[in-house]
C-alpha angles and dihedrals in degrees: 000000000000090000091051091051090047095051092052090047087055086056088047095234120167109269130181117202119202128194140140089221109077094194094054091042096056097039093050089055091046090051091053088052093049093049090059089070128168091026097058094120096094132116086233088073099036095096115041094176139156124207133192124246089256093055095046094107133123091248090064106099091221094051106039098050127153091219136059116269148152117257135177125218115199098219138082109270116257126189091227094052108118110229097169091111088069103048141326087248131006145145121273125209112198097193096180093055096030098239132144122185145148115254131197113204098192128040099224114047094174109198092004094061093091092052090049092051092048090051091048091052091047090053091050090047091053092046090053090052089055091047092047092237095116096090105148111134099231103032103117141020096191117347100068096048092045092051093045091050097054092042092051094046093047091050091051091049096047093047093051119119125263091028116166092196105120126191115233128209125243114303092353120148112265121206099217091172100056107124137194136146091262093050093046093050092048093046090052092048092048091051091049091054091053090044089054090051090052091049091049092053091046090049090057094053091040086071093068093060110090136172110251107210094198095053093032092223141094114268137175114266109217100178132098091274089083093070091045092054092046090055090053095052090042090052093236134145122257095247095061111105132207114252119235090243090052088052088053089052088054092048093051093045092052089053093054122104091232089061092053093046095045102041106022097038107026106027099035101033104020088235120149136138115252095252092061101030097094096043090049094049090049090049093052093050090049090049091055090051091047092050089057091046108054093162091054091227092135097038091052089061094055134075101214094195091051089056090050091047091051090062091060096038090055090052094047106039094149117082117233116202111225116195137162094204093096096054092044092057091041090053094050094046101041116003107041093079091063092060102044091095091064094054094042089056091050092052092050092049102076101298094196092057091049092052090049092050092048091052090055095051117107093196132029118262123224122215107226093204092055092048092050090048091050093050091048092053093048092050096047107033102043133056122217095268092051091049092051089052091051095040111030089179089075087078089061094044092053092051109083101209092177092065091057094049121077135167091275092058090051095047092047090051092052092044092050090053092051091047091050089059094041092242097139118087117241091233089059090057090056091054091046088054092048090053090055092046092050093046089055100040109033095099088061094063133074120265094255093048091048091055093043093050091044093052092050092045093052089048089052092050088061089066098055121090105213141036096014093145092049090057092045087052090054090054094047092047093051091049091048094049091048088052093050092052094047103028093118090063107082094204092055090045092055090044093055092047091053092046092049092052091048090047092050093050093045090049094054093045095047102038106032 
């Protein structure tokens, strides 16, 4: 059921979550959001919110939206509960009774009836894959194997010995924050399995983005070549056809905001906000490796999260001790007196009722006045040095690690991990070396030799498995720097333009 919910969250379909337990309700939605990494930058995930039955009205800005979203309702699900204020049709997650189903809120959907039926059939198709009843030979070129893979790996992981994952009864309190080495390792592995699924889906749609030589930019390829390229990266034969439900999955995915942000903004225009820049660059490099490794032999030997972690651990080799002891003592000695008025007022105002209300709360409640007072005191009593002493984490916050990390750092980190496991062919190292030699020495040769060497080098790059674009980038960068140094010389300027055109043509021919 969790996998079904997850897949339709990947497609950004409208989903209503119901539970009596507010803590479980919100954290389940947050988990679904987290498992969509690295494509979390989507308006679909911007508001992970729960409302009460009373506030479930169309006027509520979180309920009556014009776009698809996830929303929690803090009540037990009832069949007679009217959800039409949310959407004409949507998925319902009954957490307390562990149910997930598609619901239509009005009988006649008019022009949306066809979309509803397609979604219903897609849901049934995915359910049959999980049940193992979808056994037609040519029913999927990517979706079925990807679903079966994550299902199988999760089952193996959850059935492993010494597991501390404990099933809880209906509406029972769940300690989401219990931690141990075993739990942390399993959580990490679970997240990696979902991350791999996300990368696989991105890899499929990556195939429809091609370089248009006339427009000199990346565009979406809408012809039949898309299916052909997907079959290649999925290691399938030519005669296998895409099922109509799989085509519907593709249509819905292309309509999602994550598709637009990832492919139209990031891939085609290199546009991403800082918070997601590093995850997106990593994902694209992983996709390129996966596309060259249809059998997953190489990817199965790597821990993708470990590679990502190594980038940050290399940047922050020194250990910074973070403790709250300093601020605790500072609060008791200096700040506590400023807050006594808040607690005195609470004691005067019917203390027994306050105790009763606190005992009924599922989550803690923050007093905005106390928070504002606390911020004011920190800003006006302490200078920067004093604050760093009280809050050592400020040193980390003021260091913008993202600014010091670029695509080269990320590629070098991935390459170092592959080299450590001896996963790069020795012939590839020779071509990497030739690229560096050419980038340094090409100005020393005649024009004809430069073009001849460049053509052979580009042809050789077409034979290597990994980091092709990085080596092309090295060549382009060397040509560009040579041009900047000699741009005043008209002969050199014409030479570089001719070489760049030759390079561009050779690249498309060799690497398409």
